[in-house]
C-alpha positions in Angstrom: 12.1 -8.6 16.2 12.0 -5.0 15.7 9.4 -3.0 17.3 8.1 0.4 17.3 5.1 2.8 17.8 4.9 4.4 14.3 3.7 3.5 10.8 0.9 1.9 9.1 1.6 -1.7 10.5 1.7 -0.2 14.2 -1.6 1.4 13.6 -3.3 -1.7 12.2 -2.2 -3.8 15.2 -3.0 -1.3 17.9 -6.5 -1.2 16.3 -6.6 -5.1 16.2 -5.9 -5.1 19.8 -8.2 -2.5 20.7 -11.1 -4.2 18.5 -11.6 -1.2 16.3 -12.7 -2.9 13.1 -13.5 0.6 11.2 -10.0 1.7 11.7 -8.6 -1.8 10.5 -10.8 -1.5 7.1 -9.6 2.3 6.8 -6.0 1.3 7.1 -6.3 -1.5 4.7 -8.2 0.3 2.1 -5.5 3.1 2.2 -2.7 0.5 1.6 -4.8 -0.8 -1.3 -5.3 2.7 -2.6 -1.4 3.3 -2.3 -0.5 0.0 -4.0 -2.8 0.7 -7.0 -1.5 4.2 -7.2 2.2 3.0 -7.2 1.2 0.1 -9.8 -0.1 2.5 -12.1 3.1 4.7 -11.7 5.3 1.8 -12.3 3.5 1.0 -15.4 3.6 4.5 -16.7 7.3 4.7 -16.1 7.9 1.3 -18.0 5.9 2.5 -20.8 8.0 5.7 -21.1 11.1 3.8 -20.6 10.5 1.3 -23.3 8.6 3.8 -25.4 5.6 1.7 -25.6 7.1 -1.4 -27.4 5.3 -4.6 -26.6 7.8 -7.5 -25.5 6.9 -10.7 -27.8 
C-alpha cells in the first residue's frame, strides 16, 4: 500500500484520527463541489464535440 502525507485523502484520514468532524465535512463538501464542476465541464465538452445531437 502506498502512503503519503499530502492530498485530500491524507487530510481526511488525519482529521478522522484527530476526531475533527468539521474538517471532514469541509473536505467532503470540497470533493462534492469538485465532482459537480467536473461533471458539468465534461457534459459541456460532450455537447460541443457532438454538436448537441441527441443519441437515440
